C-alpha positions in Angstrom: 116.0 92.5 38.6 113.3 92.0 41.2 113.5 94.3 44.3 112.2 92.9 47.5 109.8 95.3 49.1 110.5 95.9 52.8 107.7 95.1 55.2 105.9 98.1 56.6 103.9 98.3 59.8 100.4 99.7 59.7 99.6 103.0 61.5 97.7 101.1 64.3 100.7 98.8 64.8 103.2 101.7 64.9 101.0 103.5 67.5 100.9 100.3 69.6 104.7 100.0 69.4 105.1 103.6 70.4 102.7 103.1 73.3 104.7 100.1 74.6 108.0 102.0 74.2 106.5 105.0 76.1 105.5 102.8 79.1 108.7 100.6 79.0 110.7 102.8 81.4 107.9 102.6 84.0 107.6 98.9 83.6 111.4 98.4 84.0 111.5 100.8 87.0 108.6 98.9 88.6 110.2 95.5 88.2 113.6 96.7 89.5 112.4 98.9 92.4 108.9 98.0 93.4 108.0 94.4 92.4 109.9 92.9 95.4 108.4 95.2 98.0 105.0 94.8 96.3 105.1 91.0 96.8 106.7 91.3 100.2 103.9 93.6 101.5 101.4 90.9 100.4 103.3 88.3 102.4 103.4 90.6 105.5 99.7 91.1 105.3 99.1 87.4 105.4 101.5 86.6 108.2 102.3 87.5 111.7 105.7 89.3 112.1 107.9 88.6 115.0 111.1 90.7 115.4 114.1 89.2 117.1 117.8 89.9 117.4 118.5 87.9 114.3 115.9 89.7 112.1 112.3 88.9 111.8 110.2 85.8 111.5 107.0 85.4 109.5 104.2 83.0 110.6 101.5 82.3 108.1 98.0 83.2 109.4 96.0 83.7 106.2 93.4 86.4 106.2 93.4 87.0 109.9 95.0 90.4 109.6 92.3 91.5 107.1 89.6 90.2 109.5 91.2 92.2 112.3 91.4 95.4 110.2 87.8 95.3 109.0 85.8 93.6 111.9 87.9 93.9 115.0 89.5 97.4 114.6 86.6 99.9 114.8 88.6 103.0 113.7 89.8 101.8 110.3 86.3 101.2 108.7 85.1 104.5 110.1 88.1 106.5 108.8 87.8 104.7 105.4 84.2 105.7 105.1 84.9 109.3 106.2 87.9 109.6 103.8 85.7 108.3 100.9 82.9 110.8 101.7 85.4 113.7 101.9 86.9 112.7 98.6 83.4 112.6 96.9 82.9 116.1 98.3 86.3 117.7 97.5 87.3 116.2 94.2 84.4 117.7 92.1 85.2 121.1 93.6 88.9 120.7 92.7 87.9 119.8 89.1 85.4 122.6 88.7 87.9 125.2 90.1 90.8 124.0 88.0 88.7 123.8 84.9 87.5 127.4 85.0 90.9 128.6 86.3 92.5 127.1 83.2 89.9 128.8 81.0 90.7 132.2 82.6 94.5 131.6 82.4 94.2 130.7 78.7 92.9 134.2 77.9 95.2 136.9 76.7 96.0 139.5 79.3 99.0 141.3 80.8 100.8 139.3 83.5 99.4 136.0 82.3 102.7 134.2 82.9 102.9 135.5 86.5 99.3 134.5 87.1 100.1 130.9 85.9 103.1 130.8 88.2 100.9 131.9 91.2 98.4 129.2 90.5 101.1 126.5 90.3 102.9 127.8 93.4 100.7 125.9 95.8 101.8 122.6 94.3 105.4 123.4 95.3 104.3 124.6 98.7 102.3 121.4 99.3 105.3 119.1 98.8 105.9 116.7 101.6 109.1 118.4 102.9 107.3 121.8 103.0 104.4 120.2 104.9 106.7 118.7 107.4 108.5 122.0 107.9 105.1 123.7 108.4 104.0 121.1 111.0 107.3 121.6 112.9 106.7 125.3 113.0 104.7 125.5 116.3 104.3 129.3 116.1 102.6 129.1 112.7 100.5 126.2 114.0 99.5 128.2 117.1 98.5 131.3 115.0 96.5 129.1 112.5 94.7 127.5 115.4 93.9 130.9 116.9 92.7 132.3 113.6 90.5 129.2 113.1 88.9 129.6 116.5 88.3 133.3 115.9 86.7 132.5 112.5 84.5 129.8 114.0 83.4 132.1 116.8 82.4 134.8 114.3 80.9 132.4 111.8 83.2 133.5 109.0 84.6 131.5 106.1 88.0 133.1 105.9 86.7 135.4 103.2 85.0 138.8 103.0 81.6 137.0 103.4 80.3 135.5 106.6 78.7 132.1 106.5 75.2 133.7 107.0 75.7 136.2 104.2 76.8 133.5 101.7 73.9 131.3 102.6 71.5 134.2 102.2 72.9 135.1 98.8 72.7 131.5 97.6 69.1 131.1 98.9 68.2 134.3 97.2 69.2 132.6 93.9 66.6 129.9 94.8 69.2 127.1 94.7 68.3 123.8 96.3 69.2 123.5 100.0 71.5 120.5 99.4 73.4 122.5 96.7 73.7 125.5 99.1 75.2 123.3 101.8 77.6 121.8 99.3 78.8 125.2 98.1 79.2 126.6 101.7 81.1 123.5 102.7 83.4 123.9 99.7 84.0 127.6 100.4 85.3 126.6 103.9 87.8 124.4 102.1 88.9 127.0 99.5 92.6 127.0 100.7 92.8 123.2 100.3 91.1 123.3 96.9 93.5 125.9 95.5 96.5 124.0 96.9 95.3 120.8 95.3 94.5 122.3 91.8 97.9 123.2 90.4 98.6 120.1 88.3 95.0 119.9 87.1 95.1 123.5 85.9 98.2 122.8 83.9 96.6 119.7 82.3 93.5 121.6 81.4 95.6 124.5 80.1 97.6 122.2 77.9 94.3 120.8 76.5 92.9 124.2 75.8 96.0 125.3 73.9 95.8 122.1 71.8 92.4 122.9 70.4 92.6 124.4 66.9 91.4 128.0 66.7 89.9 127.2 63.3 87.2 125.2 65.1 86.0 128.3 66.9 86.3 130.5 63.8 84.1 128.1 61.8 81.6 128.0 64.7 81.4 131.8 64.9 80.9 132.0 61.2 78.0 129.7 61.5 76.5 131.9 64.2 77.4 130.0 67.3 77.6 131.9 70.6 80.4 131.7 73.1 78.2 129.5 75.3 77.5 127.1 72.4 81.2 127.0 71.5 82.0 126.0 75.1 79.5 123.2 75.3 79.9 122.0 71.6 83.7 122.4 71.2 85.7 123.1 74.4 84.0 120.8 76.8 83.8 117.7 74.5 87.4 118.0 73.4 88.6 118.3 77.0 86.6 115.3 78.2 89.6 112.9 78.0 91.6 115.3 80.2 88.6 115.4 82.6 89.0 111.7 83.1 92.8 112.1 83.5 92.3 114.8 86.1 89.7 112.7 88.0 92.1 109.8 88.2 94.9 112.1 89.3 92.8 114.0 91.8 91.4 110.8 93.5 94.9 109.3 93.8 96.4 112.6 95.1 93.6 112.9 97.6 93.9 109.4 98.9 97.7 109.6 99.2 98.3 113.1 100.5 100.4 113.3 103.6 97.7 115.1 105.6 95.2 112.2 105.0 94.1 111.0 108.5 93.7 107.4 107.2 97.4 107.3 106.0 98.5 108.6 109.4 96.4 105.9 111.1 97.9 103.1 109.1 101.4 104.4 109.8 100.7 104.6 113.5 99.5 101.0 113.5 102.5 99.9 111.5 105.0 100.9 114.2 102.8 100.2 117.1 99.2 99.4 118.1 97.7 96.7 115.9 101.1 95.6 114.5 102.9 95.4 111.2 100.8 92.7 109.6 97.5 94.4 110.3 98.9 97.7 109.0 99.9 95.9 105.8 96.4 94.4 105.5 94.9 97.9 106.0 97.2 99.2 103.2 96.0 96.5 100.8 92.4 97.1 101.7 92.9 100.8 101.0 94.7 100.1 97.8 92.0 97.7 96.5 89.3 100.3 97.5 91.1 103.0 95.5 91.6 100.7 92.5 87.9 99.6 92.4 86.7 103.2 92.8 88.9 104.4 90.0 87.8 101.6 87.7 84.2 102.2 88.4 84.5 106.0 88.0 86.7 105.9 84.9 84.4 103.2 83.3 81.3 105.3 83.8 82.7 108.6 82.7 84.5 107.1 79.7 81.2 106.5 78.0 80.8 110.3 77.4 84.5 110.9 76.4 85.1 112.3 72.9 88.3 111.4 71.2 89.6 113.2 68.2 90.8 111.0 65.4 
């Protein structure tokens, strides 16, 4: 009797199927909830919208809204450039802080669980509803403004160091002037950096815990120092997560509620330039973010190490 052998998928095929199944809920959710508004926003950006008692009427005008957003409106290109420059300045600081914070939190010490909760707490406090409550708290806003004016008058950075003391200490280390200016500017944004680093710390922490301790044991047997273990084992194995955190940090920065460009687009949507121009601004912003992410991820992916 001849038994018919059942067909078996290869490992690569099974991994591909699992990948498609993993992304299937997102694809279904996008089609059911976001595809129609996605297409509708494109139509709004290419049309002039007129609101009447019976609804709204769209008049096709082509790329006139995009021309208005980029060449007629002087504020949008300026805010787009300022937002991009601020992102280039802040995102590396967020990644560096979250990377070394995750390394510290991965060590064994008493109160480690509490320390992890403290580092993730700013993520909860930075939720949109919390930010709206804070913005509605005029007393807190007044106190924050008063403290900011006092700090600016005294030349402090909101820490135990004054700006002059920090610059003097960094110059004593013979660091380049541009690097000193970058570190000082980052220290002035330390509260924002900590608030924006919670998710990145968790991702790095998960990656650190997934590295097999046997790799470090073998390296120490071979005489490798802790510094060599970091650069030869820890950093290469975390390189895929560095790309993940870069993508997350860039998107999070560009879409945060406190982003002035997002507020500018919203103000033009319900007044000012009009709904069509605001949609065009949104699409220009979206395309800019997508191109930046593709360029950044494409360049960094060349040095990513993947474990087979």
